[in-house]
MDTraj code that builds the backbone (N, CA, C; nanometers):
import mdtraj as md
import numpy as np

residues = "MET ILE GLN LYS LYS VAL CYS MET LEU GLY ALA PHE ALA THR GLY LYS THR SER LEU VAL ALA ARG PHE VAL LYS SER ILE PHE SER ASP LYS TYR HIS THR THR VAL GLY VAL LYS ILE ASP LYS LYS VAL LEU LYS PHE ASN GLU GLN ASP VAL MET LEU MET LEU TRP ASP LEU ALA GLY GLU ASP GLU PHE ASN LYS VAL GLN MET SER TYR LEU ARG GLY SER ALA GLY TYR ILE LEU VAL VAL ASP GLY THR ARG ARG SER THR LEU ASP LYS ALA PHE SER LEU GLN LYS ASN VAL GLU GLU THR ILE GLY LYS ILE PRO CYS VAL LEU VAL LEU ASN LYS SER ASP LEU LEU ASP ASP TRP GLU ILE ASP SER ASN THR VAL GLU GLU LEU VAL ASN LYS GLY LEU SER ILE ILE LYS GLY SER ALA LYS THR GLY GLU GLY VAL GLU GLU LEU PHE LEU SER LEU THR GLN LYS ILE MET GLY ALA".split()
xyz = np.array([
    [14.7568, 11.0876, 10.8883],
    [14.8402, 11.1798, 10.8164],
    [14.8870, 11.1076, 10.6845],
    [14.8884, 11.1901, 10.5808],
    [14.9376, 11.1336, 10.4541],
    [15.0857, 11.1619, 10.4398],
    [15.1616, 11.0631, 10.3945],
    [15.3044, 11.0772, 10.3734],
    [15.3342, 11.0747, 10.2213],
    [15.4130, 11.1660, 10.1705],
    [15.4533, 11.1678, 10.0315],
    [15.6013, 11.1820, 10.0168],
    [15.6581, 11.0977, 9.9420],
    [15.8066, 11.1049, 9.9169],
    [15.8303, 11.1965, 9.7987],
    [15.9257, 11.2951, 9.8182],
    [15.9635, 11.3915, 9.7178],
    [16.1136, 11.3903, 9.6999],
    [16.1582, 11.3808, 9.5777],
    [16.2999, 11.3819, 9.5502],
    [16.3457, 11.5207, 9.4954],
    [16.4665, 11.5595, 9.5416],
    [16.5264, 11.6827, 9.4938],
    [16.6372, 11.6412, 9.3963],
    [16.6236, 11.6880, 9.2683],
    [16.7167, 11.6475, 9.1658],
    [16.7836, 11.7705, 9.0994],
    [16.9091, 11.7498, 9.0582],
    [16.9733, 11.8624, 8.9933],
    [17.1202, 11.8363, 8.9893],
    [17.1902, 11.9201, 8.9146],
    [17.3396, 11.9063, 8.8988],
    [17.4041, 11.9482, 9.0379],
    [17.5341, 11.9336, 9.0430],
    [17.6107, 11.9710, 9.1626],
    [17.5914, 12.1209, 9.1870],
    [17.5807, 12.1579, 9.3164],
    [17.5826, 12.3006, 9.3599],
    [17.4709, 12.3869, 9.2969],
    [17.3497, 12.3246, 9.2777],
    [17.2409, 12.4126, 9.2330],
    [17.1596, 12.4650, 9.3428],
    [17.1734, 12.4072, 9.4672],
    [17.1059, 12.4562, 9.5817],
    [16.9999, 12.3646, 9.6350],
    [17.0056, 12.2337, 9.6052],
    [16.9061, 12.1369, 9.6517],
    [16.9026, 12.1309, 9.8048],
    [17.0207, 12.1114, 9.8663],
    [17.0295, 12.1024, 10.0075],
    [16.9854, 12.2320, 10.0759],
    [17.0271, 12.3450, 10.0160],
    [16.9954, 12.4743, 10.0765],
    [16.8448, 12.5011, 10.0683],
    [16.7759, 12.4601, 9.9607],
    [16.6331, 12.4801, 9.9465],
    [16.5590, 12.3960, 10.0562],
    [16.6032, 12.2779, 10.0748],
    [16.5441, 12.1860, 10.1774],
    [16.5631, 12.2503, 10.3176],
    [16.6875, 12.2963, 10.3427],
    [16.7197, 12.3562, 10.4759],
    [16.6350, 12.4785, 10.4990],
    [16.6168, 12.5646, 10.3934],
    [16.5281, 12.6863, 10.4039],
    [16.3865, 12.6448, 10.4321],
    [16.3363, 12.5483, 10.3614],
    [16.1986, 12.5000, 10.3772],
    [16.1711, 12.4341, 10.5129],
    [16.2632, 12.3453, 10.5553],
    [16.2369, 12.2657, 10.6756],
    [16.2741, 12.3423, 10.8011],
    [16.3897, 12.4132, 10.7969],
    [16.4450, 12.4764, 10.9227],
    [16.4505, 12.6303, 10.9130],
    [16.4124, 12.6836, 10.8010],
    [16.4189, 12.8331, 10.7831],
    [16.5620, 12.8850, 10.7989],
    [16.6577, 12.8068, 10.7508],
    [16.8001, 12.8524, 10.7646],
    [16.8684, 12.8490, 10.6264],
    [16.9800, 12.9239, 10.6185],
    [17.0604, 12.9281, 10.4988],
    [17.2089, 12.9393, 10.5424],
    [17.2952, 12.8609, 10.4803],
    [17.4367, 12.8653, 10.5120],
    [17.5054, 12.8928, 10.3795],
    [17.6069, 12.9906, 10.3781],
    [17.6908, 13.0122, 10.2655],
    [17.7943, 12.9001, 10.2430],
    [17.8109, 12.8155, 10.3404],
    [17.9119, 12.7086, 10.3299],
    [17.8549, 12.6002, 10.2412],
    [17.9357, 12.5593, 10.1420],
    [17.8905, 12.4492, 10.0524],
    [17.9345, 12.3113, 10.1118],
    [17.8361, 12.2271, 10.1224],
    [17.8654, 12.0934, 10.1653],
    [17.8081, 11.9995, 10.0578],
    [17.8958, 11.9178, 10.0036],
    [17.8495, 11.8201, 9.9015],
    [17.7625, 11.7102, 9.9675],
    [17.6537, 11.6823, 9.9121],
    [17.5687, 11.5690, 9.9609],
    [17.6241, 11.4406, 9.9053],
    [17.6474, 11.3471, 9.9945],
    [17.6945, 11.2169, 9.9557],
    [17.5841, 11.1202, 9.9641],
    [17.5423, 11.0567, 9.8515],
    [17.4298, 10.9661, 9.8559],
    [17.2960, 11.0423, 9.8615],
    [17.2296, 11.0260, 9.9729],
    [17.0993, 11.0896, 9.9914],
    [17.0861, 11.1353, 10.1365],
    [17.0186, 11.2498, 10.1565],
    [16.9877, 11.3046, 10.2882],
    [16.8387, 11.3245, 10.2933],
    [16.7760, 11.2719, 10.4005],
    [16.6280, 11.2724, 10.4130],
    [16.5839, 11.3666, 10.5222],
    [16.4914, 11.4596, 10.4896],
    [16.4331, 11.5435, 10.5875],
    [16.2834, 11.5323, 10.5714],
    [16.2060, 11.5874, 10.6658],
    [16.0661, 11.5848, 10.6527],
    [16.0023, 11.7103, 10.7109],
    [15.8836, 11.7380, 10.6532],
    [15.8107, 11.8569, 10.7050],
    [15.6649, 11.8338, 10.6804],
    [15.5774, 11.8734, 10.7737],
    [15.4341, 11.8519, 10.7652],
    [15.3781, 11.9894, 10.7128],
    [15.2893, 11.9781, 10.6112],
    [15.2131, 12.0861, 10.5505],
    [15.0679, 12.0659, 10.5790],
    [14.9969, 12.1697, 10.5871],
    [14.8503, 12.1686, 10.5893],
    [14.8048, 12.1869, 10.4445],
    [14.7258, 12.0878, 10.3960],
    [14.6737, 12.1033, 10.2599],
    [14.5274, 12.0572, 10.2647],
    [14.4364, 12.1470, 10.2262],
    [14.2954, 12.1207, 10.2264],
    [14.2502, 12.0600, 10.3646],
    [14.2901, 12.1212, 10.4699],
    [14.2575, 12.0824, 10.6054],
    [14.3155, 11.9417, 10.6466],
    [14.4089, 11.8981, 10.5704],
    [14.4742, 11.7672, 10.5955],
    [14.6236, 11.7858, 10.6172],
    [14.6784, 11.7063, 10.7094],
    [14.8247, 11.7097, 10.7287],
    [14.8888, 11.6199, 10.6223],
    [14.9857, 11.6766, 10.5521],
    [15.0644, 11.6037, 10.4615],
    [15.2114, 11.6084, 10.4941],
    [15.2720, 11.4930, 10.5266],
    [15.4137, 11.4918, 10.5602],
    [15.4930, 11.4689, 10.4359],
    [15.5753, 11.5654, 10.3973],
    [15.6674, 11.5490, 10.2834],
    [15.7954, 11.4889, 10.3308],
    [15.8315, 11.3709, 10.2787],
    [15.9623, 11.3108, 10.3036],
    [16.0522, 11.3574, 10.1938],
    [16.1413, 11.4444, 10.2249],
    [16.2300, 11.5107, 10.1221],
    [16.3592, 11.4379, 10.1044],
    [16.3793, 11.3810, 9.9920],
    [16.5007, 11.3020, 9.9596],
    [16.5842, 11.3939, 9.8740],
    [16.6957, 11.4400, 9.9423],
    [16.7906, 11.5297, 9.8775],
    [16.8996, 11.4412, 9.8186],
    [16.8913, 11.4198, 9.6846],
    [16.9901, 11.3304, 9.6223],
    [17.1181, 11.4063, 9.5809],
    [17.2264, 11.3407, 9.5902],
    [17.3541, 11.3990, 9.5519],
    [17.3495, 11.4446, 9.4077],
    [17.4042, 11.5667, 9.3878],
    [17.4128, 11.6210, 9.2464],
    [17.5095, 11.5394, 9.1681],
    [17.4742, 11.5121, 9.0501],
    [17.5616, 11.4319, 8.9639],
    [17.5786, 11.4934, 8.8256],
    [17.6909, 11.4680, 8.7692],
    [17.7124, 11.4995, 8.6268],
    [17.6614, 11.3858, 8.5443],
    [17.6794, 11.2644, 8.5932],
    [17.6174, 11.1476, 8.5233],
    [17.5352, 11.0752, 8.6309],
    [17.4082, 11.0818, 8.6154],
    [17.3144, 11.0195, 8.7136],
    [17.3192, 10.8707, 8.6941],
    [17.3681, 10.7951, 8.7985],
    [17.3839, 10.6569, 8.7862],
    [17.2672, 10.5746, 8.8299],
    [17.2725, 10.4404, 8.7971],
    [17.1550, 10.3525, 8.8224],
    [17.1297, 10.3396, 8.9736],
    [17.2321, 10.3422, 9.0516],
    [17.2091, 10.3254, 9.1992],
    [17.1210, 10.4389, 9.2493],
    [17.1447, 10.5624, 9.2037],
    [17.0653, 10.6779, 9.2507],
    [16.9274, 10.6688, 9.1922],
    [16.9142, 10.6224, 9.0694],
    [16.7810, 10.6123, 9.0132],
    [16.6850, 10.5244, 9.1016],
    [16.7464, 10.4271, 9.1671],
    [16.6688, 10.3454, 9.2527],
    [16.6117, 10.4248, 9.3740],
    [16.6732, 10.5371, 9.4104],
    [16.6164, 10.6226, 9.5142],
    [16.4841, 10.6803, 9.4789],
    [16.4497, 10.6854, 9.3529],
    [16.3266, 10.7430, 9.3086],
    [16.2039, 10.6571, 9.3312],
    [16.2244, 10.5237, 9.3466],
    [16.1068, 10.4375, 9.3666],
    [16.0220, 10.4872, 9.4888],
    [15.8957, 10.4830, 9.4592],
    [15.7960, 10.5290, 9.5622],
    [15.7813, 10.6772, 9.5728],
    [15.8436, 10.7556, 9.4845],
    [15.8287, 10.9010, 9.4856],
    [15.6916, 10.9382, 9.4347],
    [15.6332, 11.0371, 9.5041],
    [15.5037, 11.0937, 9.4601],
    [15.5275, 11.2104, 9.3615],
    [15.6526, 11.2697, 9.3686],
    [15.6862, 11.3837, 9.2819],
    [15.8270, 11.4206, 9.3036],
    [15.8756, 11.5175, 9.2258],
    [16.0129, 11.5615, 9.2412],
    [16.0298, 11.7037, 9.2009],
    [16.1384, 11.7592, 9.2478],
    [16.1730, 11.9025, 9.2143],
    [16.3043, 11.9001, 9.1404],
    [16.3054, 11.9640, 9.0249],
    [16.4252, 11.9813, 8.9455],
    [16.4837, 12.1142, 8.9815],
    [16.6036, 12.1147, 9.0348],
    [16.6686, 12.2346, 9.0823],
    [16.7700, 12.2813, 8.9804],
    [16.7569, 12.4052, 8.9374],
    [16.8409, 12.4644, 8.8278],
    [16.9046, 12.5915, 8.8941],
    [17.0348, 12.6078, 8.8688],
    [17.1084, 12.7269, 8.9173],
    [17.0958, 12.8260, 8.8007],
    [17.0219, 12.9411, 8.8258],
    [17.0004, 13.0341, 8.7223],
    [17.1283, 13.0995, 8.6704],
    [17.2393, 13.0911, 8.7495],
    [17.3583, 13.1489, 8.7063],
    [17.4455, 13.0542, 8.6165],
    [17.3948, 12.9317, 8.5954],
    [17.4711, 12.8345, 8.5196],
    [17.3720, 12.7665, 8.4222],
    [17.3724, 12.8083, 8.2996],
    [17.2804, 12.7543, 8.1963],
    [17.2928, 12.6006, 8.1822],
    [17.4110, 12.5475, 8.1998],
    [17.4328, 12.4041, 8.1816],
    [17.3478, 12.3216, 8.2828],
    [17.3071, 12.3815, 8.3963],
    [17.2331, 12.3081, 8.4993],
    [17.0880, 12.2868, 8.4480],
    [17.0418, 12.3754, 8.3559],
    [16.9094, 12.3575, 8.2975],
    [16.9119, 12.2367, 8.2036],
    [17.0141, 12.2289, 8.1197],
    [17.0281, 12.1088, 8.0377],
    [17.0341, 11.9840, 8.1126],
    [17.1099, 11.9830, 8.2275],
    [17.1225, 11.8708, 8.3169],
    [16.9845, 11.8334, 8.3735],
    [16.9097, 11.9327, 8.4095],
    [16.7739, 11.9074, 8.4663],
    [16.6845, 11.8259, 8.3661],
    [16.6932, 11.8672, 8.2387],
    [16.6096, 11.7952, 8.1430],
    [16.6605, 11.6533, 8.1188],
    [16.7904, 11.6354, 8.1300],
    [16.8480, 11.4983, 8.1166],
    [16.7977, 11.4135, 8.2344],
    [16.7905, 11.4731, 8.3566],
    [16.7469, 11.4000, 8.4766],
    [16.5987, 11.3685, 8.4640],
    [16.5226, 11.4706, 8.4111],
    [16.3787, 11.4458, 8.3957],
    [16.3527, 11.3271, 8.3028],
    [16.4314, 11.3224, 8.1952],
    [16.4134, 11.2069, 8.1012],
    [16.4431, 11.0776, 8.1680],
    [16.5515, 11.0734, 8.2488],
    [16.5860, 10.9555, 8.3183],
    [16.4778, 10.9139, 8.4177],
    [16.4237, 11.0132, 8.4882],
    [16.3105, 10.9831, 8.5771],
    [16.1950, 10.9186, 8.5066],
    [16.1565, 10.9822, 8.3960],
    [16.0396, 10.9286, 8.3219],
    [16.0676, 10.7888, 8.2679],
    [16.1932, 10.7649, 8.2237],
    [16.2265, 10.6232, 8.1754],
    [16.2292, 10.5253, 8.2905],
    [16.2601, 10.5692, 8.4123],
    [16.2729, 10.4801, 8.5221],
    [16.1464, 10.4505, 8.5943],
    [16.0682, 10.5564, 8.6263],
    [15.9445, 10.5349, 8.7050],
    [15.8192, 10.5934, 8.6402],
    [15.8307, 10.6484, 8.5200],
    [15.7141, 10.7082, 8.4515],
    [15.6997, 10.8578, 8.4850],
    [15.5907, 10.9148, 8.4339],
    [15.5641, 11.0519, 8.4595],
    [15.4954, 11.0699, 8.5954],
    [15.5548, 11.1518, 8.6836],
    [15.4942, 11.1883, 8.8154],
    [15.5073, 11.3400, 8.8245],
    [15.4320, 11.4005, 8.9130],
    [15.4348, 11.5445, 8.9309],
    [15.5760, 11.5977, 8.9503],
    [15.6010, 11.7112, 8.8848],
    [15.7351, 11.7773, 8.8887],
    [15.7159, 11.9291, 8.8861],
    [15.8054, 11.9977, 8.9617],
    [15.8134, 12.1387, 8.9557],
    [15.9636, 12.1759, 8.9327],
    [15.9932, 12.2681, 8.8457],
    [16.1290, 12.3061, 8.8242],
    [16.1481, 12.4444, 8.8940],
    [16.2570, 12.4544, 8.9724],
    [16.2867, 12.5782, 9.0392],
    [16.4095, 12.6367, 8.9759],
    [16.4034, 12.7628, 8.9392],
    [16.5165, 12.8390, 8.8963],
    [16.5756, 12.9044, 9.0220],
    [16.6729, 12.8495, 9.0801],
    [16.7268, 12.8899, 9.2100],
    [16.8283, 13.0037, 9.1938],
    [16.8534, 13.0715, 9.2996],
    [16.9532, 13.1810, 9.3070],
    [16.9017, 13.3073, 9.2428],
    [16.7741, 13.3335, 9.2599],
    [16.7126, 13.4624, 9.2096],
    [16.7705, 13.5855, 9.2773],
    [16.8397, 13.5650, 9.3873],
    [16.9033, 13.6768, 9.4516],
    [17.0340, 13.7197, 9.3722],
    [17.0697, 13.6431, 9.2679],
    [17.1858, 13.6719, 9.1865],
    [17.1439, 13.7053, 9.0426],
    [17.0321, 13.7636, 9.0231],
    [16.9747, 13.7910, 8.8858],
    [17.0733, 13.8556, 8.7901],
    [17.1598, 13.9404, 8.8374],
    [17.2552, 14.0083, 8.7484],
    [17.3531, 13.9092, 8.6884],
    [17.3721, 13.7907, 8.7522],
    [17.4584, 13.6865, 8.7003],
    [17.3942, 13.5739, 8.6236],
    [17.2621, 13.5864, 8.6052],
    [17.1853, 13.4774, 8.5443],
    [17.2277, 13.4557, 8.3960],
    [17.2297, 13.3266, 8.3597],
    [17.2564, 13.2881, 8.2232],
    [17.1292, 13.2385, 8.1546],
    [17.0128, 13.2377, 8.2335],
    [16.8895, 13.1937, 8.1788],
    [16.7985, 13.3085, 8.1635],
    [16.7669, 13.3517, 8.0416],
    [16.6903, 13.4706, 8.0193],
    [16.5374, 13.4488, 8.0219],
    [16.4627, 13.5585, 8.0216],
    [16.3218, 13.5464, 8.0351],
    [16.2572, 13.4792, 7.9149],
    [16.3118, 13.4925, 7.7988],
    [16.2571, 13.4224, 7.6801],
    [16.2670, 13.2709, 7.6933],
    [16.3765, 13.2192, 7.7579],
    [16.3890, 13.0746, 7.7830],
    [16.2845, 13.0337, 7.8789],
    [16.2681, 13.1116, 7.9881],
    [16.1692, 13.0744, 8.0893],
    [16.0288, 13.0718, 8.0272],
    [16.0017, 13.1749, 7.9373],
    [15.8636, 13.1758, 7.8760],
    [15.8474, 13.0533, 7.7851],
    [15.9473, 13.0129, 7.7114],
    [15.9381, 12.8922, 7.6300],
    [15.9080, 12.7688, 7.7137],
    [15.9750, 12.7555, 7.8262],
    [15.9489, 12.6407, 7.9124],
    [15.8112, 12.6363, 7.9729],
    [15.7600, 12.7587, 8.0117],
    [15.6239, 12.7660, 8.0573],
    [15.5234, 12.7251, 7.9520],
    [15.5531, 12.7696, 7.8285],
    [15.4644, 12.7440, 7.7138],
    [15.4644, 12.5882, 7.6779],
    [15.5716, 12.5200, 7.7202],
    [15.5775, 12.3729, 7.6969],
    [15.5099, 12.3009, 7.8139],
    [15.4476, 12.3723, 7.9077],
    [15.3744, 12.3141, 8.0118],
    [15.4517, 12.2817, 8.1445],
    [15.5726, 12.3289, 8.1552],
    [15.6458, 12.3083, 8.2772],
    [15.6012, 12.4057, 8.3856],
    [15.5972, 12.3522, 8.5026],
    [15.5686, 12.4414, 8.6228],
    [15.7033, 12.4907, 8.6666],
    [15.7156, 12.6231, 8.6634],
    [15.8451, 12.6818, 8.6977],
    [15.8247, 12.7928, 8.8050],
    [15.9198, 12.7871, 8.9071],
    [15.9134, 12.8860, 9.0088],
    [16.0545, 12.9437, 9.0158],
    [16.0646, 13.0784, 9.0268],
    [16.1920, 13.1383, 9.0512],
    [16.2033, 13.1553, 9.2075],
    [16.3217, 13.1187, 9.2573],
    [16.3350, 13.1212, 9.3988],
    [16.4791, 13.1421, 9.4382],
    [16.4928, 13.1570, 9.5740],
    [16.6245, 13.1726, 9.6319],
    [16.6295, 13.1069, 9.7662],
    [16.7153, 13.0098, 9.7857],
    [16.7318, 12.9481, 9.9131],
    [16.7887, 13.0526, 10.0091],
    [16.8680, 13.1415, 9.9618],
    [16.9307, 13.2399, 10.0418],
    [16.8327, 13.3346, 10.1077],
    [16.7429, 13.3934, 10.0201],
    [16.6465, 13.4865, 10.0773],
    [16.5118, 13.4286, 10.1183],
    [16.4909, 13.3069, 10.0689],
    [16.3628, 13.2417, 10.0951],
    [16.2561, 13.2661, 9.9929],
    [16.2873, 13.3523, 9.8961],
    [16.1849, 13.3820, 9.7958],
    [16.1442, 13.2541, 9.7169],
    [16.0161, 13.2361, 9.7100],
    [15.9590, 13.1252, 9.6262],
    [15.9699, 12.9849, 9.6935],
    [16.0344, 12.9704, 9.8062],
    [16.0625, 12.8385, 9.8619],
    [15.9342, 12.7689, 9.9100],
    [15.8524, 12.8398, 9.9907],
    [15.7221, 12.7852, 10.0340],
    [15.6368, 12.7548, 9.9185],
    [15.6299, 12.8485, 9.8218],
    [15.5479, 12.8344, 9.7024],
    [15.5919, 12.7077, 9.6233],
    [15.7193, 12.6875, 9.6124],
    [15.7757, 12.5694, 9.5445],
    [15.7189, 12.4385, 9.5968],
    [15.7283, 12.4187, 9.7318],
    [15.6845, 12.2890, 9.7923],
    [15.5371, 12.2828, 9.7933],
    [15.4631, 12.3965, 9.8123],
    [15.3163, 12.3921, 9.8078],
    [15.2662, 12.3567, 9.6718],
    [15.3336, 12.4156, 9.5687],
    [15.2929, 12.3893, 9.4250],
    [15.3108, 12.2413, 9.3965],
    [15.4175, 12.1826, 9.4390],
    [15.4384, 12.0332, 9.4122],
    [15.3348, 11.9565, 9.4939],
    [15.3068, 11.9952, 9.6156],
    [15.2145, 11.9189, 9.6968],
    [15.0748, 11.9259, 9.6296],
    [15.0372, 12.0451, 9.5781],
    [14.9042, 12.0534, 9.5030],
    [14.9031, 11.9587, 9.3884],
    [15.0091, 11.9498, 9.3128],
    [15.0135, 11.8572, 9.1949],
    [15.0032, 11.7138, 9.2456],
    [15.0761, 11.6795, 9.3485],
    [15.0717, 11.5443, 9.4012],
    [14.9337, 11.5016, 9.4489],
    [14.8693, 11.5959, 9.5204],
    [14.7351, 11.5737, 9.5771],
    [14.6262, 11.5863, 9.4722],
    [14.6591, 11.6169, 9.3484],
    [14.5658, 11.6271, 9.2441],
    [14.4775, 11.7461, 9.2431],
    [14.5273, 11.8542, 9.3067],
    [14.4445, 11.9736, 9.3161],
    [14.4751, 12.0699, 9.2080],
])
top = md.Topology()
chain = top.add_chain()
for i, resn in enumerate(residues, 1):
    res = top.add_residue(resn, chain, resSeq=i)
    for name in ("N", "CA", "C"):
        top.add_atom(name, md.element.get_by_symbol(name[0]), res)
traj = md.Trajectory(xyz[None], top)
């Protein structure tokens, strides 16, 4: 079995923990629990007739990503940038985190998820912005940890990138 480490990155309350819970356990909770440090979950996927175990490192959301947490990235095969579609500032934070990742461990596969698609009426990120990001070559998936929309696709998409497919 192949094991791949994947980190979940994003600002506070973007839905990192909820996306992992939805993917690994098919559950969602409306209760907000701040992640302290890192929480690790795992799930096995079938990819090209091969079992791939994703080790999901759910890193605490930060306003200022510190050096201690950047050390959690070592050994990562890829990462997911989680953005809360209802808060434009979390997109800017995601790009700041991406820059820090690239400066720390180099370019590795990444997918950006625009979370909370169940709240589209409250979104601060418009379709023009999404289109610009796609045109810049970013892999973007709209999803919702609450409804499950896009969650499987998100992790499969990153696994494909990691496996070079």
